[in-house]
Structures are given as C-alpha cells and as structure tokens.
C-alpha positions in Angstrom: 0.3 -28.4 12.5 3.0 -31.0 11.9 3.5 -34.1 13.9 7.1 -33.3 14.9 8.7 -35.3 12.2 10.7 -32.9 10.0 11.8 -33.7 6.5 15.5 -34.2 6.1 17.1 -31.0 4.9 20.6 -29.9 4.1 20.5 -26.2 4.0 17.5 -24.1 2.9 15.7 -25.5 -0.1 14.6 -23.2 -2.9 11.7 -23.5 -5.3 13.8 -23.0 -8.4 17.5 -23.8 -8.6 18.6 -21.8 -11.7 22.1 -23.2 -11.4 21.0 -26.8 -11.5 17.9 -27.3 -13.8 17.8 -31.0 -12.8 17.1 -30.1 -9.2 14.4 -27.7 -10.3 12.8 -30.4 -12.4 13.0 -32.9 -9.5 11.4 -30.4 -7.1 8.6 -29.7 -9.6 7.9 -33.4 -9.9 7.9 -33.9 -6.2 5.6 -30.9 -5.6 3.3 -31.9 -8.3 2.9 -35.4 -7.0 2.3 -34.2 -3.4 -0.2 -31.6 -4.4 -2.1 -34.1 -6.5 -2.4 -36.3 -3.4 -3.7 -33.3 -1.4 -6.3 -32.5 -4.1 -7.5 -36.1 -4.2 -8.0 -36.0 -0.4 -9.7 -32.7 -0.7 -12.3 -34.2 -3.1 -12.9 -37.0 -0.6 -13.4 -34.3 2.1 -16.0 -32.5 0.0 -17.9 -35.7 -0.5 -17.8 -36.4 3.3 -19.2 -32.9 4.0 -22.1 -33.6 1.6 -23.0 -36.8 3.4 -23.4 -34.9 6.7 -23.5 -37.7 9.2 -21.5 -38.4 12.4 -19.3 -41.0 10.8 -18.5 -38.9 7.7 -17.8 -35.9 10.0 -15.3 -37.9 12.0 -13.6 -39.0 8.7 -13.6 -35.5 7.4 -11.8 -34.2 10.6 -9.2 -36.9 10.3 -8.5 -36.1 6.6 -8.5 -32.3 7.4 -5.8 -32.8 10.0 -3.8 -35.0 7.7 -4.0 -32.4 4.9 -2.9 -29.6 7.2 0.0 -31.7 8.4 1.1 -32.6 4.9 0.8 -29.0 3.7 2.8 -27.8 6.7 5.5 -30.3 5.9 5.5 -29.3 2.2 5.8 -25.6 3.1 8.8 -26.3 5.4 10.4 -28.4 2.7 9.7 -26.0 -0.2 9.3 -22.5 1.5 9.8 -20.6 -1.7 7.6 -22.7 -4.0 4.6 -20.5 -4.8 2.4 -23.4 -5.9 2.7 -24.9 -2.4 2.1 -21.5 -0.8 -1.0 -20.9 -2.9 -2.5 -24.3 -2.2 -1.8 -24.0 1.5 -3.5 -20.5 1.5 -6.6 -21.7 -0.3 -6.9 -24.7 2.0 -6.7 -22.7 5.2 -9.2 -20.1 3.9 -11.7 -22.8 2.7 -11.6 -24.7 6.0 -10.9 -21.9 8.4 -14.1 -22.5 10.3 -12.9 -26.0 11.2 -9.4 -25.1 12.3 -8.0 -23.7 15.5 -6.0 -20.5 15.9 -6.2 -17.9 13.1 -5.9 -19.8 9.8 -6.9 -16.7 7.8 -4.0 -14.7 9.2 -1.7 -17.6 8.4 -3.1 -17.8 4.9 -2.5 -14.1 4.4 1.1 -14.6 5.5 1.6 -17.3 2.8 0.1 -15.0 0.2 2.5 -12.2 1.2 5.4 -14.6 0.7 4.1 -15.7 -2.7 3.6 -12.1 -3.8 7.2 -11.3 -2.7 8.6 -14.2 -4.6 6.6 -13.6 -7.8 5.3 -10.0 -7.7 4.3 -9.8 -11.4 2.6 -13.2 -11.9 -0.8 -14.5 -10.8 -2.2 -11.1 -10.1 -5.2 -12.6 -8.5 -3.0 -13.0 -5.4 -3.3 -9.3 -4.8 -7.0 -9.5 -4.8 -7.2 -12.5 -2.6 -4.8 -10.7 -0.2 -7.1 -7.7 -0.1 -10.1 -10.0 0.6 -8.3 -11.5 3.6 -7.2 -8.2 5.1 -9.3 -7.3 8.2 -8.2 -3.7 8.0 -10.7 -2.0 5.6 -8.4 0.8 4.6 -5.5 -1.5 3.9 -7.8 -3.9 2.1 -9.0 -1.2 -0.3 -5.4 -0.1 -0.9 -4.5 -3.6 -1.8 -7.5 -3.9 -4.1 -6.4 -0.7 -5.9 -2.8 -2.0 -6.2 -4.0 -5.3 -7.7 -6.4 -3.6 -10.1 -3.7 -1.2 -11.3 -1.5 -4.2 -12.1 -4.4 -6.0 -13.8 -5.2 -3.0 -15.9 -1.6 -3.0 -17.2 -1.9 -6.6 -18.3 -5.6 -6.7 -19.2 -6.0 -9.5 -16.7 -9.2 -11.5 -17.2 -10.1 -11.4 -13.5 -10.1 -7.6 -13.5 -13.9 -7.3 -13.6 -14.3 -9.4 -10.4 -11.6 -7.4 -8.7 -13.3 -4.1 -9.4 -16.7 -5.4 -8.2 -15.1 -6.8 -5.1 -13.4 -3.5 -4.3 -16.6 -1.5 -4.7 -18.6 -4.1 -2.6 -15.9 -3.8 0.1 -16.1 0.0 0.1 -19.9 -0.2 0.5 -19.8 -2.9 3.2 -17.0 -1.2 5.2 -17.9 2.4 4.4 -18.4 3.4 8.0 -15.0 2.0 9.1 -13.2 3.4 6.1 -14.5 6.9 6.7 -13.3 6.8 10.3 -9.7 6.1 9.1 -9.6 8.0 5.8 -10.8 11.4 4.8 -14.0 10.9 2.7 -12.6 13.0 -0.2 -9.4 10.9 -0.2 -11.4 7.6 -0.3 -13.7 8.9 -3.1 -10.8 10.2 -5.1 -8.9 6.9 -4.9 -12.0 4.9 -6.0 -12.9 7.3 -8.7 -9.4 7.3 -10.1 -9.4 3.5 -10.1 -12.7 3.4 -11.9 -11.4 5.8 -14.5 -8.5 3.5 -15.2 -10.4 0.5 -16.3 -11.6 1.8 -19.6 -14.5 0.1 -21.4 -14.8 -2.4 -18.5 -16.7 0.3 -16.7 -19.7 -0.4 -19.0 -19.8 -4.0 -17.8 -23.2 -4.6 -16.3 -21.9 -6.1 -13.1 -19.5 -3.2 -12.6 -22.3 -0.8 -13.2 -24.5 -2.4 -10.5 -21.6 -2.3 -8.0 -20.8 1.3 -8.9 -24.4 2.3 -8.4 -24.3 0.7 -4.9 -21.2 2.7 -4.2 -22.7 5.9 -5.4 -25.7 5.4 -3.2 -23.5 4.5 -0.2 -21.5 7.8 -0.7 -24.7 9.8 0.1 -24.7 8.5 3.7 -24.3 11.5 6.1 -24.6 14.0 3.3 -26.9 16.8 4.4 -26.9 18.5 1.0 -30.3 17.4 -0.4 -29.5 18.6 -3.9 -26.2 16.6 -4.0 -28.0 13.5 -2.7 -30.7 13.8 -5.4 -28.0 14.2 -8.0 -26.2 11.1 -6.8 -29.5 9.2 -6.8 -30.1 10.3 -10.4 -26.6 9.1 -11.3 -27.2 5.8 -9.6 -30.5 5.3 -11.4 -28.7 5.9 -14.7 -26.0 3.4 -13.9 -28.6 0.8 -13.0 -30.7 1.4 -16.1 -27.6 1.1 -18.3 -26.7 -2.2 -16.5 -30.1 -3.6 -17.3 -30.0 -2.4 -20.9 -26.4 -3.5 -21.6 -26.3 -6.9 -20.2 -24.3 -8.3 -23.1 -20.9 -9.9 -23.1 -18.5 -7.2 -24.3 -15.6 -7.3 -22.0 -14.9 -10.6 -20.3 -14.8 -14.1 -21.6 -16.6 -15.4 -18.6 -19.8 -13.6 -19.3 -22.4 -15.8 -21.1 -24.0 -14.9 -24.4 -27.4 -14.4 -22.7 -28.6 -10.9 -23.2 -30.8 -11.1 -20.2 -29.3 -10.4 -16.8 -29.8 -13.0 -14.1 -32.8 -12.6 -11.9 -30.6 -11.9 -8.9 -29.0 -9.0 -10.6 -32.3 -7.5 -11.7 -33.7 -7.9 -8.2 -30.6 -6.1 -6.8 -31.1 -3.4 -9.4 -34.8 -3.0 -8.5 -34.0 -2.7 -4.8 -31.5 0.1 -5.5 -33.8 1.8 -7.9 -36.4 1.8 -5.1 -33.9 3.3 -2.8 -33.1 6.2 -5.2 -36.8 6.8 -5.9 -37.0 5.7 -9.6 -40.3 4.0 -9.2 -41.2 3.7 -12.9 -38.0 1.7 -13.4 -38.8 -0.4 -10.3 -42.2 -1.3 -11.8 -40.7 -2.2 -15.1 -38.0 -4.4 -13.6 -40.4 -6.1 -11.2 -42.8 -6.8 -14.1 -40.1 -8.6 -15.9 -39.1 -10.6 -12.9 -42.6 -11.5 -11.9 -43.2 -13.0 -15.4 -40.6 -15.5 -14.4 -41.4 -15.8 -10.7 -45.1 -14.9 -10.2 -45.1 -16.2 -6.6 -42.1 -14.0 -5.5 -43.7 -12.3 -2.4 -40.9 -9.8 -1.9 -41.1 -8.5 -5.4 -44.8 -8.1 -5.2 -44.4 -6.1 -2.0 -41.9 -3.9 -3.8 -44.5 -3.3 -6.5 -47.0 -2.2 -3.9 -44.5 0.1 -2.3 -43.6 1.7 -5.7 -47.3 2.3 -6.4 -47.8 3.7 -3.0 -44.8 6.1 -3.3 -46.3 7.4 -6.5 -49.7 7.9 -4.8 -51.3 5.2 -6.9 -53.1 3.9 -3.9 -55.8 1.8 -5.7 -53.1 -0.1 -7.6 -51.1 -0.6 -4.4 -54.2 -2.0 -2.6 -54.9 -4.4 -5.5 -51.4 -5.8 -5.4 -51.6 -6.2 -1.6 -55.0 -7.8 -1.6 -54.0 -10.3 -4.3 -50.9 -11.1 -2.2 -53.1 -11.6 0.9 -55.1 -14.2 -0.9 -52.0 -16.1 -2.1 -50.4 -16.0 1.3 -53.5 -17.4 2.9 -53.0 -20.5 0.7 -49.4 -20.9 1.7 -48.1 -23.1 4.5 -49.6 -21.6 7.7 -47.0 -23.3 9.9 -44.0 -21.7 8.2 -42.8 -18.8 10.4 -41.6 -16.9 7.4 -45.1 -17.1 5.8 -46.7 -15.9 9.1 -44.2 -13.0 9.2 -44.9 -12.1 5.6 -48.7 -12.3 6.2 -48.3 -9.8 9.0 -46.3 -7.5 6.8 -49.1 -7.5 4.2 -51.7 -6.7 6.8 -49.6 -3.9 8.2 -49.1 -2.5 4.7 -52.8 -2.6 4.0 -53.6 -0.9 7.3 -51.0 1.9 6.6 -52.4 2.3 3.1 -55.9 2.7 4.4 -54.7 5.3 7.0 -53.0 7.3 4.2 -56.1 7.3 2.1 -58.2 8.5 4.9 -55.8 11.4 5.5 -55.8 12.2 1.8 -59.1 11.0 0.3 -58.5 12.7 -3.0 -55.0 11.3 -3.6 -56.1 8.0 -5.0 -58.6 9.4 -7.4 
C-alpha cells in the first residue's frame, strides 16, 4: 500500500497530546491539510469515473493508488487519529471493487480502532461496522449495540440505523436462523423496536418493520399465526402510507406524499399478505403519476384476479397488451413482458373456463 518510504518518527505518535496542546494543534493542522488534499483528489477521481473512457480510467487508477499510498502513510504517522481512520475506511469501502486483497476487512479494522479510541462519539461508526460485518449474527448484534447508544443520545441517524437493521434481518434471515434460535432473534429485534419510542411511527421504519414481520412467517406452518402476521403487516403498511409526514427526523422532507418507490414497495408487500383492496388503492395513486408502468398494471390485474374479478383483470391485461404492442419490439425486456401478459391472459381464460360463474 505504501511505497516503502516511511515518515520519520521518534516513538509512537498520538492523535491528541493532552500534555502539550501545541503538538495537538500542529497535528490537527497537518491532518487537516493532508485530508483536504485527499478529498480534492477524490473529487477528481469521481469526475474521471463519469467520463468513462480508457484515458480517464488509467488516470483514475493512478490517482487511486496515490490516495491509497497517502492514506496508508497518514495512518502510520497518526495511528490514533480517528479522522484519518474514518477517511481511510470510507475510501476503502467506496473503492473496494478496484482494490486488491480484502479492503472491506481492512476498513472494518480501522473502524474498530476508531471505536476503541472514541467509543461514545460519532455513533454512526457502530452502524457502519455492522454493515461491513460478513457474519449476519454479529452484524445484527452490532446494529443493536449502535441503536441502543443512539437511542440514549437521540442521534439523528437513528432512523436509518433501525431500517438498516431490519433490512439486514430480512436479507440474511436464513443465515441468522441457522446460527441463532428464532425466538432469541425475534426477541432481540422486538426489544430494539420497543426502545425507539415515537420513531417507530416513522413511515420508513413502518415499511421496514412490515417486511420483517412478513419474513418472520417463513417456515411457519401455523396458518392462523401466519394470517395474523399478514394482518399486522398490512396494518403497518397502511399506517406508513397514511402517516408519511415529517414527525421524527430532520432529514424527512415536508412532502406529505411518500415517494413512488416507497409506495410501490408497500403495494408489493400488501400483495404478498393478500390485502388486495389496498393494493388497488395504492396502484391507482401510482398509475396516476406513471400510467405506463407495466409492472404496476400487472399487479392490478393480479389483485383483481385474486379477488375473482376476472372481467376487470382481463380488461387491464388487454389494455396492457395493446400498449406493449406499440413499444420497442427489439427490446428484450419488452418481449419478455409481452410474453408475461400473454401467459396471464391464457391462465385467466383457463380459470374462467373452470369456473364460468365466478366472473359474473
């Protein structure tokens, strides 16, 4: 990582020399100047990535290696300076796909050191450490530790931390339940959710919690318990859509309407739990903004079909068939979607033949 030239050192340097404030001030000035240089080079690297040609790629790699070398030298010169450790970590994570070895593991090591030096400041370090941990069980444990510290200080990043934890549990649920008893996992997550107070009504948290509730039904053979969980998830999603207002965090906008992506995610989960009336209501709102959204229109047809409203489902599919026929016929995605519509129409016809009275 370095070029073999080590900075001259007399003993181990420290980030803050409390006995000699002038040394501390000098170090802060040196670190600030060096990090500003790294940030300037970083901005240049971003511009080169956007250009995307061979010449700019070669320049990018050259600057990347230079930054890694400079950061490595800074870390050796100031091994207890948390600003250096944080910057080095962020850089390694951002450009991990361009670097040899295991830069993410190295970044996690720098985070561990920063946390050990300053355990009660910059609580987002705990969350970043959890994100980088390849062990799902340890990752969730670190999320919970970070969230508990954030709750105590009302940290403004608490919402994102809670959503990340829930999303990690959903994504890694299979691996987690192989390492942890299911009841232990659920108890830890539920206790954490109970600790966050009014933030639990945040619309983004509600959507993530609904996804978690649905995921927890996997493998459950108790149909009554599954349906109760689905009903609970449906309620969370409905509350999210109704309460999309900034009440907890400063970073929420003043717009009372949830982003289309959030509503589409909610509609997909509502479909999964069988709340078809809510699916139709959400899709109707979305299609007013995006009338050509093929996936949403397919979801509407499915919702009608699940409620045995076959004539309505057929009307949606036939309109979709007409619109797709006017789309780019050379696009593989369009061709695939055209086939999906034809398959859905064929299946619908088959169902109606088997139950001729159902659509009346």
